[in-house]
N, C-alpha and C positions, 0 to 999 in steps of 0.2 A: 446595270444600265438597260440591258435588253428587256428584263421583265418589266421595268417601268415604262419603256417605250411600247411594249406589247399591250400593257394595261391601258395606257393612254389611247392607243389606237382603237382598242375594243370599246372603251367608254365613249370615245368620240363618235364611233359608228352607231352604237346603241342609242346614244343621247341625241343623235341627229345634229350635233353642233360641230363645227370645225370642218370635217371632211366634206360635207355637202357644199359649203361655201367655197372651199378651195378647189374642189374637183368639178364644180359645176353641176352636181347631182342631176337626177332626171327632171325633165320639165314637169311642171305642175299640171295635173289634169284639169281640164276646164270645169269650173264649178257650175252646178245646176241648182236652180231654186224651184221647188215645187210647193206652192202654197196649199195650206189646208183649206178644205171647202168652207165657204162663207155661209153659215146657216142663218136663216131668217128666224124671227121670234117663234113661229109655229114649230119649226124644226128643232129649235133649242129647248123650248119650254112646254109644249103641249104634251099631255100624257098619252095622246093618240098618235098612231102612225100617220104621217102626212100622206095625203091622197096620192101625191106624185110617186111615192115609194111603196105603195101597197101591193102592186103587182110583184115587184122584187121580193117584198116581204113574204108574200104568199108562196112564191117559189122556194124560198128558204125554209119556210115552215113545212111545205110538202116534202122537201128533201129530208129534213130532220125526222119527220114522222115515218117516212119510208125507211130510213136507215135504222131507226129504233125497232120498227116492226120486223124488218129482215133479221136483225140481230136476235130478237126474241124467238123468231121462227127457227133460226139456226140452232138454237139450244134444244128445240124439240124435234129436230130432224126435218125441218122445212114443212112440217105438217101445219094445218090451220091451228091457230091459237084458240083456247077457250075464251068465252066472252069476258070472264073476270080478268084473264091475262091481257087481252088486248086493251081493255079499259085502263088497266094499270100502266101499260106501255104508253098509251096516248097521254095519260096524265103526266107521266115522267117526261115525255117528249116536250110537252108545253111548259113544264116547270123547270127545265134545265136552265143553265145560267145565260146562254145566248151571247156570251162575251166575245165570241169570235166574229161577230157581225158588227158592221159599222157603215158609215156613209162616206163616200168619196165623190169627187167631182171630175167628170170626164167631158171635155169639150163643152164646158159651161152647163152641163146637166148633172144633177145629183143622182147617184145610184147607190143602192144598198150593195154591199160586198161581203162575201164570206162563203163558207162551204155550201156547195150545191148551186151556186150562182156562177155564171160564166166568168172566167178569169179576166181581170182588168189589166190595163197597161201597167208595166212594171214600175214606172216612175209616177206614182200617185200617192197622196197622203190620205189615209183612212182615219176618220174620227170614230172611235168605238167607245164602248162603255156609256156612261151618262144615261140618257133616256132610252137608248136603242134596245137593250136587253128586256126591259120592262114592257116596251111597246110590242116586241115580238112575242113575248109570253102571253100578254093580254090578247093579242090578235089570234094566236094559236088556240087559246081556250075558247075564244069566240067562235072560231071555225068548228071546233069539236062540238060546242053547244048548239050551233045552228044546224050542222049536218047530222050530228049523232054519231056515236062511236061505231055502231054496226054498219052504217053506210060508208063511213071512212074506211073501216077495215075491209069491207067488200070491194071498194075501189082499189085499195092496196093489193088485194088478191088478184085483181085483173091486171095490175102492172102500174109502174110509176106514171105513165101517161094518163091513165084513168084517174089516178089520185089527183094529179095536177089539174085535169079537166074538171073534176068535181069541185075542188077547192078554189081554183083560180080563174078558170075560163068559162064557167057556166054563165047563165043569163045575168046573174047578179054578181058574178065574181069580179075581183079587182082588175083582172086582165081581160075582161070581156071586150071583144072587138079589137084588142091590141095585137098587132103583129110586129111591133118594133123590136122585139127581143126573141131570139131563138130559144127553144127549150134548153135548159141546162143539160150538159152532158151527164150521162149516167155514171155514177161513181163506180170505179173498178172494185170488184169484190174479190177477196182472197178466199178461194175455196180449196179445201183439202180433200 
């Protein structure tokens, strides 16, 4: 009889039935509902990055380019890369999958979220995939084509702030004149 009683007790505790109802179990945590951002037709369907998200997108692209170039330089002892090498790295940077980026809504404003962008509130829903990776890739290739690989690599060699300035904050950059978002924090690097 004891083995049957022990088995019933274990099963009722694991199954969540019986014991909670009889013992009054822990109170239920208050539920929270966080809606997904409501995207307008341009944000859902356009092949281009919406104007309102271009500054965020530029910072994400600058971050990814910086990360890829630092990684490549680390393989050659932090020396300057040869032209053919940095051209390859820039191509790879723009052609990556960009799946870790998406859009979320904070205080009624849509923002791009992902690596290299400031952390968002912990309770938010991010819509990723869909058109966002293609838009980021297209925008990245556009920046490389407009600025040129040598100029981008030169800015990288001067530091992350110089690269963001070149791509995002110049006269015609998507963040020109905007002061509403601080520069993203520099990613921590593991150095041996």
